Structure formats: C-alpha cells, structure tokens
C-alpha positions as CSV (number, residue, x, y, z in Angstrom):
1,M,58.5,52.0,17.4
2,I,57.5,53.0,13.9
3,T,60.1,53.5,11.2
4,I,59.0,55.5,8.1
5,M,61.1,55.0,5.1
6,V,60.3,56.7,1.8
7,E,62.2,56.1,-1.4
8,G,62.0,58.2,-4.5
9,H,64.0,59.9,-7.2
10,S,64.2,63.1,-5.2
11,P,65.8,62.9,-1.8
12,V,64.3,66.2,-0.8
13,L,60.8,65.1,-1.8
14,A,61.3,61.7,0.0
15,A,62.4,63.4,3.2
16,H,59.5,65.9,3.0
17,A,57.0,63.0,2.5
18,A,58.4,61.0,5.5
19,N,58.4,64.0,7.8
20,T,54.9,65.0,6.8
21,L,53.6,61.5,7.4
22,S,55.3,61.4,10.8
23,E,53.6,64.7,11.7
24,I,50.2,63.3,10.7
25,L,50.8,60.2,12.9
26,I,51.8,62.4,15.8
27,T,48.6,64.5,15.4
28,Q,46.4,61.5,15.1
29,N,48.0,59.9,18.2
30,K,47.3,63.1,20.2
31,N,43.7,63.1,19.0
32,L,43.3,59.5,19.9
33,Y,44.2,60.1,23.5
34,T,42.3,63.4,23.9
35,G,39.3,62.4,21.8
36,G,39.7,65.6,19.9
37,G,38.2,67.5,22.8
38,R,39.5,69.0,26.0
39,S,42.2,67.0,27.7
40,Q,42.1,66.0,31.4
41,Q,45.0,68.4,31.8
42,E,43.0,71.3,30.4
43,I,40.0,70.5,32.6
44,L,42.2,70.4,35.7
45,A,43.9,73.6,34.7
46,E,40.5,75.3,34.7
47,Q,39.6,73.8,38.0
48,L,42.9,75.1,39.4
49,D,42.2,78.6,38.1
50,Q,38.8,78.5,39.7
51,I,40.0,77.4,43.1
52,E,42.7,80.0,43.0
53,V,40.1,82.7,42.5
54,E,38.0,81.2,45.4
55,L,41.0,81.0,47.6
56,T,41.9,84.6,47.0
57,Q,38.4,85.7,47.7
58,A,38.2,83.7,50.9
59,R,41.5,85.2,52.1
60,G,40.2,88.7,51.4
61,E,37.0,87.9,53.3
62,Y,39.0,86.6,56.2
63,D,41.2,89.6,56.3
64,S,38.2,91.9,56.1
65,L,36.4,90.1,58.9
66,V,39.4,90.2,61.2
67,E,39.8,93.9,60.5
68,Q,36.1,94.9,60.8
69,D,35.0,92.6,63.6
70,P,37.9,91.0,65.4
71,G,35.6,89.9,68.3
72,D,33.5,87.6,66.1
73,S,35.7,84.5,66.8
74,E,33.2,82.1,65.4
75,R,32.9,83.7,62.0
76,I,36.7,84.2,61.9
77,A,37.3,80.5,62.7
78,S,34.7,79.5,60.1
79,A,36.5,81.7,57.5
80,G,39.8,80.1,58.5
81,R,38.4,76.6,58.0
82,S,37.1,77.6,54.6
83,I,40.5,78.8,53.6
84,A,42.1,75.6,54.9
85,L,39.6,73.5,52.9
86,K,40.2,75.5,49.7
87,E,44.0,75.2,50.2
88,E,43.6,71.4,50.6
89,I,41.5,71.2,47.4
90,Y,44.1,73.4,45.6
91,T,46.9,71.1,46.7
92,R,45.1,67.9,45.5
93,L,44.2,69.5,42.2
94,L,47.8,70.6,41.7
95,E,49.0,67.0,42.4
96,Q,46.5,65.6,39.9
97,Y,47.4,68.2,37.3
98,E,51.1,67.4,37.6
99,Q,50.5,63.6,37.3
100,T,48.1,64.1,34.4
101,R,50.6,66.5,32.6
102,I,53.3,63.9,32.8
103,R,51.0,61.0,31.8
104,E,49.6,63.0,28.8
105,A,53.1,64.1,27.7
106,L,54.2,60.4,27.7
107,R,51.1,59.4,25.7
108,A,51.4,62.2,23.2
109,N,55.1,61.4,22.6
110,S,54.6,57.7,22.3
111,I,54.8,58.4,18.5
112,C,57.7,60.6,17.9
113,R,59.8,61.5,14.9
114,L,63.2,60.0,15.1
115,N,65.9,60.8,12.5
116,H,64.1,63.8,11.1
117,R,65.6,64.2,7.6
118,Q,66.6,67.4,6.0
119,I,68.2,67.4,2.6
C-alpha cells in the first residue's frame, strides 16, 4: 500500500497535489500492465465479437440448408457440427474473457486512491 501525504500552507492545494499524484500512479500502473497497447481483455472481446458473427452466419446457413434441401442429411449434419464447434469456441473465449477481466481489474486496482481528500 502506498500512502501519499502532502503538506503545505494551503490545504486545498495539498489535497489537489496528493490526488493528482495518485491519479498519475494509477495511470502508470495501468500502462505497466497493458504495455500501453491493447489489453488481453480487448483482444478477447474482439475475438468474441468475431465468433458471434461467425456463429450467426453458420446458424443462418444451417436454417437455409434445412429449408431448401432437407434431404441432404450429410450437409445438414456437417453444418450442425460447424455450429457446435463455434459454440464451443465461443464458450471457451467467454470463460477466458471473464477470467481476464477479473485479473486485469485486480491488477489495475492494485494502486488505488484511499482517503481521497477534498477541502
């Protein structure tokens, strides 16, 4: 835990200085863990969005195939397996996303501002 104490003639100025310094430390801490670039959470969110699009398309293709050619059981089964695979990928990505979101939140908040002063 880091304690920031600022003394000065003006309590308002001292509180402002301490709060500004804590904000700088929090920002630097976040940059340290994300490298200033995209976080793992952002990358996983993009992957989740992409697999959602693919899953929606696969379901549409499956429905279309069943409607247009219900006798083609091989293609229908293949389309069903494709949907199941994409659903599994989506589930695993979602689990990774949630774990990463929690982990990144804990890291980002490892420096937090306690006793925020307003005068």
